[in-house]
N, C-alpha and C positions, 0 to 999 in steps of 0.2 A: 202330128207327132213323128205315127209312122214311118210316113212318108218323106218327111224333114230329115228324120235318121238314117234311112234306106238310099236317099240321095246322097246325103253328105260321105257316107260311107263308099257307096259305090264308085265316086270319084277319087277315091282311092284304093280303090279296087279290092274292098272289102265287100261280103257278100253277107248282110244279116240274115240271119236265119233262127229256127226255133222258139219263136215271140209266142208269148202266152200274156192274158189278159181276163181281169176280171169282170171286163164288160164284152157281154156279145156279140154289142156292135161292134167296135173294135175288131175285134176276132173274126165276123166275119167282111172285115176290108181289107183281111190279110191273104194272100194267096193260101190255099192248103199248101202246098210243098213248101213250104216258108214257116209255118205254125210247131209247134213243138210237138213231138211224135205223140202223145199222150191226148193230144184231143183233135188229131188228123181225122181220125174217122168218127168223133162223134157228130151226132147231130146236135148242134147249137141251137135249135128251135125246142127242142126235147127232153134231150140227156143233161145230165148233173154234172158240170164242169169238178174235176178230180182235186185231189189235194198234193201241192207240189214242194218242194223244197226251195227257199228262198232266205240266203246269207245265212244258210245253217239251221233254218227256223221250217218246222212244218206249217204251209202256207193256204188253206182252205180258200179255192178260187170261187167256190159256190159262195160261202158269205161273206168272204172277204176277211179271214180272222185267221191267225196263229192260234197254231195249238201245236203239243208236244206230243210226240209217240214215245211210249216205253215200253220196254221189254228186259225182264230179267233176267240176268246174267246168269251161268253158273259160275260163281266166284268163291273160291274160298273167306271163310269167317277172319280175315286176318286184314290187318292194316294196309298191306297191299289189295287184298282182292276191294277191303271198301272203298279204299281211297278209287281205284278204277273205276267203279258202279258211282260212285257221285261224280265223276271229272265226264262220266259217260252223260250224264242231264245237260246237254247244250241251253245255257240261259245268257245269251249274252247282253241283255237288258237288265237282267235283273228280274224278270216276272215274277218268280218263281222262289224270289231269297225269303222270306218267310219258312218255305216247306223245305226248304234244303237247309236254315238256318240248326233245326236238331242234329241232321249228320254231321254238319261243320264242328260240332260241338260232342260227339260222339267222337269225331279223329283227334280230337282237342285233348279229351279225356284218357286213349290211347295212348298218346304222346306224353301225359303225363305220368301216365302208369311204367312210363320206361321200356313196351312192351316193343317186342324187335317187331320186324315186318313180313315175319314169316310164321309168327307165333299167335295160335290160336286165343280167339279172346276171349275174356272171362264169361262165365255163364252169365253173370247179370248183365254186360253189354250185350252179349249177344239174343238175347230178349228185346231190347231197345232199338238194335239192328234190324232184326226181323218186323218187328211192328213199322220200321221205315217202310222198308222191302212191300208190305203189304199195302200200306198209303202209296205207294209208289204207282201203282196201278191204276190208281184213282185222277192221277194229272192227266191221264191220257184224254178226259174230260172236259176239263180247264181250258178255256178259247178265251181269245184278247183280240179284241177291237185292231186293224191293222193300222187304220186311218186313224191318225190324231184330230182329226175335223170330220165332221160329218159330209157330206156330198152335196146336202140341201144348203150348211152353212152359207158358203161364199166368201168371201174375203173379210176378216173380223174387223171390228172397230179395234178393238183393243186387246192384245198378246201377253200376258205376265206368266213368268215362273213363279210356283211358290214350292220351295223347300221346306221337308220337313225332316229334323233329326229325334233320336232319340235314344238311351241309353241303359243298359241293364248289367246285373254282376256278371252276365252269359254272355256280352256281346253289345252292339251298337250297330246304327243302322242308320238308313236315310232313303227318302223317296221325295221324287220330281214329279209334280204338274203341269201339265200347261192349259192357263185358266185364259179360254177365248169367250169375248164379251162383242153380242151385235143386235144390235134395234134393241135391247133390255132382253135379252136372250145369254144365258152363257150355256158354257161347254167346257169340262174339266176332261182333261186326258190324260193317261198316265203315261211316262216320258223314261224314266230310267228309275230304276232300285239297286240297292245295296245294302250289303250284312256281312258284318263282321265280328269273328268272335272275338271276347276279350283276352287281351293277353296272359299269359301262365302267369308271371307276376303280380302278385296281386295289387288293383288299381284303385282308387277310390271312385264312385260313381258322379263327381263333379268332374276330376279327371276325364272320364269314357264319356260325360255329355261335350263338354270343348271338343274331345277329339271328335266326336259326329259332326259336332260344329263346324272343324274345317273341313271335314269328308265336304257337307254340303257344299260348303263354300267351292270347291275344286269340281263340284260336278258341276255347278254351277257356272263356272270359269269354260268350263267344256263345251255346255249346251250352248250356251252364246254364242262360241265359236261358230258350232255345226248347225244350230236352225237357223234356216233362211228365212225367219221372222224377223219382223221390226217387234222389237222386246222391249216393253216400259222396265222399271226398277225391280228388279227381284223381292220376294218379298221370304225372310225366313224366319221360319216357327221351330219353338222347341218348350217343352213343358220345364225346365232350369230356371228357375228365379235365379240360379246361381250363377250360371255361363251370361244371363243378362245382365245380373251385373258386374262380372266383371268382361263384357264388353262396352258396358256404359258407361268402367270408370274412369275417372282423369287425375285422382290424385295419389291412389293408390300403386305402391310397386308390388311386383308378382318374384314369388321364383321362376326358376328358369323354366320349368316344364310349362306352364302357364302364360306366360310373359310371350314364348316364340311362338304358340299359337296363336294368342291374341293379337300379336303383329300379323298374323297372316290373314285373319279375319278382318281387323283393321283397313288394311291396306287394300282386301278385296272388294268391303262394302262400308255402307254408313250405319249407324247406331240406331238408327231412323228403318232402315231395313228388317231390324230385327224382333219378332213379336211372340206374345206367349199363348200357348195355346196347352188346353190340358191334356191328360194320360188319356183320358176316355176319350178325347178328340183326334188325336195323335198317333195318323195312320205307320207312323215310322216305329212304334211301338208294336207293331204285329213282327218286325223284321229285326228288334234287338231282342225278343225273345223266342220267336219261332213259331209256328203252328203245326197242327197236323191235317192232313190234306182234308180230311172232313171238313173242320172248320172251316179251312183256307178258301173251298170251292164254296163256300156258304159266304164271306166276310165279302161284302160290296166295296168296302171302304177303301181296301188296298189298291183296288185298280179304279174306282169313281172318284177316289176322293174323301173327304169330308163334308159334310152335307155344308158347312156355314159357306162354303167355299161357292156355293149356287146363290146364296143370297148377295146384298150388296155390301160394299165394304160398313157401312155403320154397323153393320149386325155382325161383324166378326168378334170373337173374344179378347175379352181386354185384360190386362192386368190392372186389379183396382189397388193394390197395395203398392209402395212406393219400394221400387228395385234396384234407385241408383244410389243405396248408400251401402257400401260396405263394412263392418264390423271391423276393427284393429284385428280382434285375435281368430281371424280368419286362416286358418292353417295355410295358404296360398299367400296370405299375404307377408312380404317381406319385414323383418324386425324394426322399428327405427333405432339406431344405433346413435345411445346417449353419450354423448362425452361432458364430464365437469372439469372445469380448470379453476387452479386457485393460482391468484396473481397474487404473487408477494414480493410488497414491495422494497428495497434495499433501504435498510435502515442506515443512518447516519451513526459512524461510528461512536459520537458522544453522547450523541441519544442509547444509545447500547450500554456504554459504561457505565452512564447514571442510572438505569434500571436495573443493573445487574446486582448491585450492592445496595444491602436494605438499611445501612446508614451512613450517614454523613462521615460520623469517623474513617467507618474502612475505605470509604471511595477515596477519602486524603490519602491516608496510608499504601494503597495498590499505585493512586497516581505516582505521587511520590518513587517508590520503588521502581516505578517503569520510569519516571526520569532518569536515576539513576545508571539504570540500565541501559540506556541510550546513551548517557556519556559513556559509558565501560564500551560500548560496540565503538562508539566512533573514537574514542583514544586506542583500542585495537586495532580498527582499521588503519589510523597514521603507523602504528606500532611495525604492523605486518609491512606496509609499505618500507620503511628504513629497514626493516632487516632480508627484504628483495635486495632492496638497492646497494647493503653493504656486500651481499652473493655476489653481484651480479661481479662489481669493484673488483674482489677479491677470486673471482674465475671460479667460483664453488658452485655447485648444483645442488640446488634444492628443490626437492617435490613434491613435499609436504610437513609439515612441522606441528606436533602436538602437545603441546605442553601439559603437563600431566605431573602433580608431584606425588613422587613415587612414596610407599609405606605410608601413606594418607588418607582415610576414606572420607569422603564428603557427606559433609551432614547436613540437612537442608535446616534454613534457618526459618525460625517462629512466621517471619515475613514473606515469606515464599509463600506459605501454604492460601495465602489470600489471592493469589495470582495465579491462583488454578484455571483458572477460566481460560486464559492466554497462554499457559504451557502446552506444546503438542505433542508432549510424554507425560507418563502418569508417573514414571519414576521418581520418588522427591527427590533420592540422591542425583538426579541427572539435571535440575533445578538450578538452585543456586547453593551454593553453599562457603564454608569459611573455616582455613585449618590457618592457626599462628595471625600470620599479617595477611595470608593471601586470600583474596576472593574469587571465585571462581563460579563461571556464569554458564549455563549451558543451553541449548535452543537443538532441538531433539536430540541425534546423538552425537554431535560436533560440540566438543566442550572448549571454552574459551578461558583466557585468563588477564586478569587485570590487577596489578600489583598498586591496592589503594593506599592510602596512608589512612591512618586509624582518626578518626573524629574525636 
């Protein structure tokens, strides 16, 4: 490979130099003038290979492991000083996510208390900061394998990504592993870890668990694109049965927050890719809660993965209970809107009239009054037409004519009271009345007059 790369670049006029490798055989094949200056004077047979920087990380060439170089900076105990120290710990792969989580929580607490950037933090918080700085010195002892596959492993028969997610009141996180199989031999390698603090606004644990699941899905999409390995379908692990219920749901409708995140998960994954793992076996629990340096250095699970990944799939954790049923009183389920409609059939006017009166005699009297009113209105209409015709013949202009007998008050007749259900007004004096030989009728506020002959 060294010779091929050198020849290709030489054709374009580029001369490759500063070569370095963890293989002494490869280094010996490279001319001394083209080696990195740190190994030019080394005796490759006896001397130990140095530590170099590779993509911002400390690479121990002799052991082929990544390590972290830490040193205490003289910074004030303010928000600005703390952020400067925490940011100096370069960790693009999230290897130190459980250890860096307490420092992130401390910065969030300073933001919650609205402390200014250059304001000295309270004594209770400064003690937490000093404890974290003491732990920072221990991180220089931490090392992790650079290669995700052992040199003697060869080409794997099966490669599969496993993503673990978890959340707590403090934060949420995810960690991804690559599981390789060859000749019934299994190797699990750490790929990527992420840890994030929970929002300042109070959020329920199921929502944070769902957010962590979405983060795992996005990490999977990234690794599927970047890893140049033929991968089988990824497996996603969570210790939240609520999240598993939401993902497998086919009947319920959720509130906007949950619905949007479920849409992202269902679009990128299948329901059968999600599995349950207990909190004790979930390595993402370390990222969501944070760890002290001493516990982190002793923790094998974060880097090596849970023990069950080294066993066959039949021995992986399974959830005994049924998790596909979501109760209707779940706070994230949209309430069903129930509408009650009463359909009232139109009743026949004759039937309504018959059922309105309690006796046959009252019904007959009322019908008689209605018929009499009908005749009076018909004669009134004919009289009005005659008056209008006479007015036009005499070239007189009529706008309207109200026929009211001056000086006489209208008195309601006894028979009129029985027609109360059919009058639009409640004023008895505006219904029916009689004065001398004149009978008056009224509908609403319009008074009509008809001269009737006495029976």
